[in-house]
N, C-alpha and C positions, 0 to 999 in steps of 0.2 A: 527171166533175165539172168544171164551168167554173172558170176561174182566180179569178173573183170569189167563188164559193162556197168554194173552197179557202182563199182569204185570209180570208173570214169565219169559217170554222172555226178557222183558225190564230189569229186574233185572240181568239176565245173561249178557246182553249187557253192562249194567252199570258197573258191576263188572269187566268185561273184560277191559272196557275203563279206569277204575280206577286201573288196575293191582292188583285186589284182587283175589288171586288164592286159598284161603282157604275157607272152609265151616264154617259158623258161623250163626246159626239161628237168634240170637239176632242182630248181625251185619246186616244181610239181612233186618230185620224189620226196623232197623234204616235207612239204605240206601233207602228203599222204602218210608219211612216216609218223608225223604228229597226230594225224587223224587215227591211225591204227593204234598207236599208244593210248590215245584218248578213249577209243572204243574199249580197249582192254581195261583201262582204269575205271571207267564209268560202269562197265558191266560188272567189274569186281565189287563195286559198291552197291549196285542196284539189283543185279541179276540179269536175266536174259533181256536184251534190248533190241529194238528195231531202229537202226540208224539210217535206213534207206527210205522209209516212209516219212510222212509229215508228222513226226512225233515229238514229244517233249524231250526224249532222249537225243534226238537229232539236233534240236536247238541247243541242248547242253553241250553236245559234241562241238558244234560250231563255235560256241563261246570258249570251250576248252582250247581249241586250236588258236583262237584269237589271243588268249592269255599265254599259250605256249610260245607263240611267235614273239611275244613281248618279254618272254623269260619270267613270267609271273604265275606259274602253275600253283604254287602255294596260295596265292591270293584268290585264284579260281575256286579252290576248295572252300575257302573262307566265305567268299561272296555267294556261292551257290549251295551252301550247306543245307539251308532250309528246303530248297527244291529237291535236293538229293534225298533227304530224309522223307519228304512227302512221297517221292517215288518208291522208296523202300517200303513204307507203310502200305501204299497202294498195292504193291506186289504181294505183300504178306496177306492182305485182306483178300485179294483175288485168289491166292493159293488156298486160303482157308475156305473160301466159298466153293471152290472146285472140290475140295476134300469132302465138304458137307454134302454136296450134290451127289457124290459117288456113294456115300453111305446111306442115302435115302432110298 
């Protein structure tokens, strides 16, 4: 699936999550802008993420956008700190396991 198609599907899912039932082109651009900034911010803290599958990172992204719409991004980082740390640790463990497999 092309990036534009993935983004379109993600936008539909985000709007559903946020209970946005109306069509608004400018509003859609704003939500996707928040989502893209959220992807960059979350990836910057966790590492490589899959925001298009049914993943924990995607759930975090949806909550990030919800907080961003409310103007409460700092509160998002406070409320989801434990989950982000858990994902960071998981990535480190997975990376270590891959390194160990390659040396055997």
